[in-house]
Residue, then its C-alpha position, 0 to 999 in steps of 0.5 A: m730382310n737380313s740373313l738372321t731373320t731368314i734363319q729365324k723364320t726357317f727355324h720356326v717353320f722347322q719347329i712347327l714341322t718337328k712338333i707335328a712329326m712328334i705328335l704323329c709319332f706318339v699317336g702312331a706309337g699309341l696305335c701300335l701299343l693298342s694293337l699290341l694290347c688287342g693282340v695279347v687279348w686275342y692270344c688269350g682267347g678273348t675278343v676285341v670289338g667282336a673280332d676273334q682270332a679267325t677275323l684277325y687271321r683273315l685281316t692280317a698277313s702275320n704268321g700268328l699272334r706271336d708274330l703280330i705281337a712282336a711286330c707291334l712291339t718293335s714298331s712301337i719302340l721305333t716309333l716312340t724313339d722317333g717321337v723322343l728325338f723329335a721332342f729333343a729337336m723341338r726343344y732345340f728349336m724353341a731354345e734357338q727361338a728364345d736366344g734369337t740366334p743359333f750362334t750361341q755357346q749354349g746353342a752349340v752345346r744343345i745341337r751337339r747333344l741332339g746329334i749324340r742322341t740322334i746316333v745313340l737312341p736309334m741304336v738302343a731302339a735297334v738293340l731292343c728290337a733285335i732282343v724282341c725278334s730273337l726272343c720270338d724267333l722272328p726275322r730281323n727288321t720285323g716291324g720296320d726298318w732299323n737301319g742306323f746309317f741314316s741316324i749316324a749320318l744325321g748325328i754326325g752332321l748335327i755335331l759338325t753343325s754344332l762346331i760351325f755354330r760354336y765358331g759363329a758364337d766365338l765370332e760374335e763374342r769377339v765383335k762385342 
């Protein structure tokens, strides 16, 4: 088994894992949005599946419905952002599988774009979450962790990887 075959099999495994993660993120975001909708109904005095505000307060540790709604909204923003990033990663893996090698000029451009998106999208999500928290007078990090250091490091790593893939593409073009 040569190195390219190993790379292709590894990328195929990551494509499958990325698809699973993307689906889980979108399902999680849907559940957060459903919780948000239930919170709005409870806030307006309605009931959902026979549960009213008193039941909600016993089941949650939130300080009120407004806190619950803000937490669900920030969680859905963060989860949707992760799902979108996984969708972009899955598109990269699919294109790489179709090309048969990561060492193409177009593949290097795709992974560089993925790196930029990995840096930018979580920052945009963090700004949106900060706006929601400031509007609701909630503490920072309500609904999840929006620390962007990991996404920045990962994005930089992907951009550096794109340089390596571009160099590999240049070497393959010279051989041909």
